[in-house]
C-alpha positions in Angstrom: -5.0 18.5 30.7 -3.8 18.3 27.0 -1.5 20.9 25.5 0.4 21.4 22.3 4.1 21.8 22.2 6.2 22.7 19.2 9.4 20.8 18.8 12.6 22.5 17.5 12.0 20.8 14.1 8.6 22.5 13.8 6.6 19.3 14.6 3.8 19.6 17.0 3.1 17.2 19.8 -0.1 16.9 21.7 0.7 15.7 25.2 -1.1 15.4 28.5 0.7 16.4 31.7 2.6 13.5 33.1 2.5 11.5 29.8 5.6 9.4 28.9 6.7 8.0 25.6 7.2 4.3 25.1 10.3 3.6 23.0 12.0 0.4 21.9 15.1 -0.4 20.0 17.9 -2.8 19.4 21.7 -3.0 18.9 23.1 -3.1 15.4 22.9 -6.9 15.0 19.5 -7.2 16.7 20.6 -9.7 19.4 19.9 -7.2 22.2 16.5 -5.4 22.4 15.1 -3.0 24.9 12.1 -1.0 25.9 12.1 2.3 27.7 9.6 4.8 29.1 10.9 8.4 28.7 9.7 11.9 29.4 9.0 13.7 26.1 10.6 16.8 27.6 13.9 14.9 27.8 14.0 14.2 24.0 16.2 16.5 21.9 17.0 16.8 18.2 20.5 18.1 17.3 21.5 19.3 13.8 25.2 20.1 14.5 27.9 18.8 12.2 29.2 16.3 14.9 25.8 14.7 15.3 25.3 14.6 11.5 28.7 12.8 11.1 28.0 10.5 14.0 24.7 9.3 12.6 25.2 9.8 8.9 21.9 11.7 8.8 20.7 15.3 9.0 20.1 15.1 12.7 20.4 13.0 15.8 17.6 12.3 18.3 18.6 11.7 21.9 16.3 10.6 24.7 17.7 11.0 28.2 16.5 8.6 30.8 17.7 6.6 33.9 18.8 3.0 33.9 15.6 2.2 35.8 13.6 3.5 32.8 15.2 0.9 30.4 14.2 -2.8 30.3 16.2 -5.3 28.3 13.8 -7.5 26.5 16.3 -9.9 24.8 19.9 -10.8 24.9 22.7 -10.1 27.4 25.1 -7.3 26.8 28.8 -8.2 26.9 31.3 -6.3 29.0 34.6 -5.7 27.2 37.7 -4.9 29.3 
């Protein structure tokens, strides 16, 4: 069953129940890349001053997921102690 959902920003998403979003990204230098499958309901957009300062943009988008939902596709993260 498809349904429309309005996001806080006013954008409209057309989703089917149980749909997930495929996202990908990388670290700043690009040596580590990843893919993730997230629930669109777990994505938020924040316009507070802290998020604006953190990202240097008018808003920050956050997608909450579990470690099992994320797959590293290149590189190996370093652990700093």
